[in-house]
N, C-alpha and C positions, 0 to 999 in steps of 0.2 A: 563655457556653454552649460547652461543649467539642465537639469533632468526634464523640466517641463517643456524645454525647447526641442527635445528629441522626438522623432516621429514614433507614434504608437505602433507596436508590432502585434499582429493578431495571435501569433503563437510563439511560445518560448520553450526551450528544452528544460525539463526538470526531472528530478528523480522521484519515483513513487516509493511506497513504503518498504520495498525490498532493495532499493538502490539502483534499479534499472532506469535508464534515461528514457523519458517519454515526452511527447509534445503536449503543451497545455494551451487550451483555447479558453479564454476568459468569458466567452459569451454565455454559454449554457452548460450546466453540469447536471448529470443525473443524480438522483438521491442515492446516498450510500446505503447498501443493504445491511441487514442484520449480520449476515455471514458472507465473507468474501475470501477468495483464494487467488494467489498469483500463478498457480499452476494451470496451464491451459487444458490439461486433461481432467481437471476437477469439474464437477457439476456446479460448483459455486464460483467459477471463473466468469467474469464479465469484462469483455474487451473495451466496451464503451467507457467504463469507469476508469480504466488505466490510461485513457487518453489525457487524463488530468492528474495532477500531483496529489497523492493521497498520503495523509499522515495518520499515525496510530500512537495513542498514548495509553500506557498501561500503568495504573496506579499513579497518574499524574506526571509520569516521565515519558518523553517521546522515545519510541523504539524505531530503529531503522533496519532491523533484521527479521521482521515479521513475514512469514510465508502465508499465514491464514489467520483469520480472527472470527470470533463470534461475540457480539455485544451482549445478547440476552443471556448466554450461558457464562460469560465473563472469563474467556480464555483467549490466548493467542498461541500460535504454533511457530516455533523458530527452528531452524536447521541446526543439527548437532555439528560439532567441529569436523570430525573425521569419519564417523560411522555412516555406513551406507546400508540400505535395505537390499533384498535379494534382486531387485531390478536395477540396482546401481544409483538409485535416488538417495539423497541425504535423509537420514532419519529425522523426524520432526519431534521436538520436545514440546509438551504443553505447559504453558505458564499461566497461572490463574490470577485474577485480580479484576479491577475495574477497568473496562476497555472503552476508549473513546476513539471514534474514527472521524476524520475531518479532511476537508480540502485545504491545501495550503494556498 
């Protein structure tokens, strides 16, 4: 059976840029903002964008551990391995470079 003979599915599960599984709808996608966070408590969080699979490239290499990014300022934030802040959230380290955000 060839791939073209399979019925088209409207949604497929994918991982977004922090590794969480989300559903992807290929019909319409919102434009990616200049700054985006995966933390729902952040003012830069947008649930509509995370319904699609988002990829982040830093200096030409794709990163899968990004928690927040800003394209205009050229940085991404990644969680540290073990350190936690006073609220029990992982500490975020800032990595600078050329940032590209895209839909997969």
